[in-house]
N, C-alpha and C positions, 0 to 999 in steps of 0.2 A: 888769931892767926894761931897755926897749927906751928908744933918744934916740926925741925927735920928727922928727929927718928920716928918721931908719928905717922909725920910725910910720906919714910921711906918704908913704914911695915904698910902704913894704908896702899899701898904700888906694889909692894911682892904681896899682901892678900888677894889686891884686883887680879893683876895676874896670875896667885892658884886660881882662885875662883873659877874663870875663865878658863883657862886649862883643864881644869875640873870637870866645868858644867861640859866641857865638847869630850874629854873623854867619858865622862857620862852617857852621855848622847849615843855612841858611838859603841858605848857595852850596851843598851838596852837594843842598838839596834840588833844588833851579832844573837843579840841574845832572843828577839821576838822572832826573828829571820829561823831563829836554831825550831820553834815553836809554830813556826808554820803560818805568824800571824803578824799585824803591821805592827808598831812602836803607839800607836795609839787608840791599838786592844792593849796590849799588852799594857798600858799603865789604865784602863781603864778596868782591868780583870785586875790589876793587883791592889787596881783601890779597895775593891773586896775587903782584904785585909782579913782573910777567915769566915767573912758574914758572908751567908748564903745570898739573902737580897739585901734589897735596899730599894728609897726612896732614891726617884731621880734627882731632887733636888738634892741632894746628901750626893752623889754621885757628881755634878757638876759642881760642886764646891770645894771636893778632894781632888779632882785634876783639872781645876783651872779651866773649863773650857765650856764655850758657849751653848745653849740646849738644845742651835740646830746640830751642830759641831758633834755634840754628844749623840742628837740619837741618828744620824749614819752612822756613827762605831756600833751604834748599839744592832743599827739596824744588822749594818756586815757580821756582827757577834750571834744576832740571832737568824741569819741565813746560815752559819756555819754550824748552830745548834746548840751557843755552848750556853744564849740564856734565854728566859723567858719576858714577855714582857703583858704587866696585868694593869689595863684601870680599871678604878675602883669607880665602883657601880653610883656613887653617894656623890663624890666631885672624880667626873672624870680628865680635870688637871693632871692627879694625882695618878705618878703608871710607879709603880713596885715592879723588879726588875730582880729577876730570881735567879741567879745560875742551873742551869740544867746539870743533869748526873756528868755529862759530859765538863761540862762547865766546872761541875767541880773539883773534878779530874785533872783539869790543865790546872785549875791556882794551884792545887797540890805542889803540882809536879812544879809551877815556876815558882812554887812560895819553898820547894824545896833545892831547887836549884838556882834560885836566887841569894840565899841562907848561901846555900857555899862556894857561889860567886864570892861572896864579901867572908867567908873563912879565906879562901885564895887570897885573898889580896892583904888582910890582914896576916899570913903567913910572912906575907913580906915587910914587915914594919917590927921593927923591937916589938917584943913582949913588953915586955916592962915600960913603954909607952901606948899604952892599947888605951890608959881608963883615961889618961892624960887628952887623947887623941879624941877621943869622944866627949869628955869635957867641954874641949874646943870649939866639938862640932858644933854641940847643944848650946854651949853662951853665942856661939855665930848665929845659928839660929833663931834666935830667941833675937838678941839684935834684930836682925835681918827682917823680920814676921814684926816687931816694933816699927820702925824704920819704915814699914809696907804701910803697916799705920796709919803712920802720921804723913802719909803725903797721899792720902785718897782724898 
């Protein structure tokens, strides 16, 4: 059985992460709206992380969506001229997704604005706590990923 302090801390973290998730989703909705794309399209483009092309299977892993859902998102991005899909001639199951010139420009804008948003958020937090914040979030992420791996 957990001690009362550990239980209290877990309760506080549960509430904070719940609210953080809701607020981050709201932030992504506002951000995507400014760029005139959907949240799913934003997440897909964000998954490129500076790379100009990725295999579909890498995108599936990065954004944690089914292949069929990702296909619909890619179709919309392709229709808007942000990406180009190329089927491997040797293995038709292998598809490479490349950013078009328009897609590269959008992802560059996306990354710059996304970084600015987080700099603005950090400006509301005392500078002497930034390193501890990064450490705490990193530890939380590692622990969560470990927990998720154990639950497969």
